[in-house]
C-alpha positions, 0 to 999 in steps of 0.5 A: 488795875488798882495801880492804874486807878491810883495813878489816874486819880493822882494825875487828876489831883495834880492837874487840879492843883495846877489849874488852881494855881493858874486860877489864883494867878488870874485873880492876881494872887501869888501863892508861893506853893501848894502847901502855903496856908492861904489864911495865915499868910493873908492870901485869902480873906472873906472877899477873896474866898467868895471870889474863889468859890465862884471861880471854882464852881465856874472853872471846875463845873462843880458845886461847893455845898454848904457842908464843905464850908470848913476853913480846913477845906480851903487852908491850902491849894492841896486841900482845895484840890482834894475837895474838888476831886472828891466833889468831881468823883461824887458826881461821877458815881451815879453815872458809873453805876448806870453805865458800868452795872455797878450796884450800891 
């Protein structure tokens, strides 16, 4: 069962990375790889970061909270995907506890 959960989380993480790559393409930004440092490479600047945040909230139906505004969270596609996955999982927890009878 735990292997299935890990596999599902990894599959979702990979899907988020792919969707982020597409998002950057739609913003007319070429990112060589999911590990590319978006700031050091000059891909992200303050204006593009604001646009990216808006697009993330729209495309992933998740909110990026103020405590998430650390440069490290947006350093590369992999870190952004991890942030989004964490946010999505947090939003599911209350639903799971109600539906599945899990207690906190």
